[in-house]
C-alpha positions in Angstrom: -21.9 -7.0 13.3 -18.6 -5.9 11.6 -16.5 -7.0 14.5 -18.2 -10.5 14.5 -17.6 -10.7 10.7 -14.0 -9.8 11.1 -13.6 -12.6 13.7 -15.4 -15.1 11.4 -13.7 -14.1 8.2 -10.0 -13.2 8.8 -9.5 -13.7 5.1 -11.4 -10.5 4.3 -9.2 -8.7 6.8 -6.0 -10.0 5.3 -7.2 -9.1 1.8 -7.8 -5.5 3.0 -4.4 -5.5 4.6 -2.8 -6.7 1.3 -4.7 -4.1 -0.6 -3.5 -1.3 1.8 0.0 -2.7 1.6 0.1 -2.7 -2.2 -1.2 0.9 -2.3 1.5 1.9 0.2 4.2 0.2 -1.9 3.0 1.9 -5.1 3.1 5.2 -3.4 6.6 4.5 -2.2 7.8 3.5 -5.6 6.3 6.6 -7.2 8.0 8.8 -4.6 11.3 7.0 -5.3 10.8 7.5 -9.0 10.1 11.2 -8.6 13.1 11.5 -6.3 15.4 9.8 -8.9 13.9 12.0 -11.6 14.8 15.1 -9.5 18.4 13.8 -9.1 18.7 13.2 -12.8 17.4 16.7 -13.6 19.9 18.3 -11.1 22.9 16.5 -12.7 
């Protein structure tokens, strides 16, 4: 059922992909922010 739905509605799949991508980007930015904070503290 799920596989057939994925084939019929690729929009749902793309939405999930975008959601995953945004989470990934947010994690990367937070990591970058923490890294910069560390560098500032060291200086």
